[in-house]
C-alpha positions in Angstrom: 12.5 31.4 -20.0 9.3 30.2 -21.6 10.4 27.5 -24.0 13.6 25.6 -24.3 13.8 23.1 -27.1 10.0 23.2 -27.5 9.4 22.5 -23.8 7.7 24.9 -21.5 10.4 25.4 -18.9 8.0 27.1 -16.3 5.4 24.3 -16.7 8.1 21.6 -16.4 9.5 23.4 -13.2 6.0 23.5 -11.8 5.2 19.8 -12.4 8.7 18.7 -11.0 8.2 20.9 -7.8 4.7 19.4 -7.4 6.1 15.8 -7.6 8.8 16.7 -5.2 6.3 17.9 -2.6 4.1 14.9 -3.0 7.2 12.7 -2.6 7.8 14.5 0.7 4.3 14.1 1.9 4.5 10.4 0.9 7.6 10.0 3.0 5.9 11.6 6.0 2.9 9.3 5.5 5.0 6.3 5.3 6.7 7.2 8.5 3.3 7.8 10.2 2.1 4.3 9.1 5.4 2.7 10.4 4.6 4.4 13.8 1.1 3.0 13.9 2.4 -0.5 13.1 5.0 -0.1 15.8 2.2 1.0 18.3 0.2 -2.1 17.2 3.2 -4.4 17.7 3.8 -2.8 21.1 0.2 -3.8 22.0 0.8 -7.3 21.1 -0.8 -7.4 17.7 0.8 -9.6 14.9 2.0 -7.2 12.3 2.1 -9.8 9.4 -1.6 -10.8 10.1 -2.6 -7.0 10.5 -1.0 -6.3 7.1 -2.9 -9.2 5.6 -6.2 -7.9 7.1 -5.6 -4.5 5.7 -4.8 -6.1 2.2 -8.0 -8.1 2.5 -10.1 -5.1 3.5 -9.0 -3.3 0.3 -10.3 -6.2 -1.9 -13.8 -6.4 -3.3 -16.0 -8.9 -1.4 -16.4 -11.2 -4.3 -12.6 -11.3 -5.0 -12.0 -11.9 -1.4 -14.4 -14.8 -1.2 -12.9 -16.3 -4.3 -9.4 -16.1 -3.0 -10.4 -17.6 0.4 -12.2 -20.4 -1.4 -9.2 -21.2 -3.6 -7.0 -21.0 -0.5 -9.3 -23.5 1.4 -9.2 -25.8 -1.7 -5.4 -25.8 -1.8 -5.2 -26.3 2.0 -7.5 -29.3 1.7 -5.5 -30.8 -1.2 -2.4 -30.6 1.0 -4.1 -32.0 4.1 -3.8 -28.7 5.9 -7.4 -28.4 7.1 -8.2 -29.7 10.6 
């Protein structure tokens, strides 16, 4: 079955199967990440803060500094700095 309605059926099947395999791999990775967070929690780490640190590490240094400066400004405006 080469073409159905102008669509390469074999190519379509190949793409769908690749996506399905990748979705399975993604689910497995998500489960692995969940296990690492559970391990970190078991060792006393704060998971919310750990997620925040991971998010910050993904950011460009300049973007991170800008965000921290704005956060400090907002905290100062609200009287939250000690």
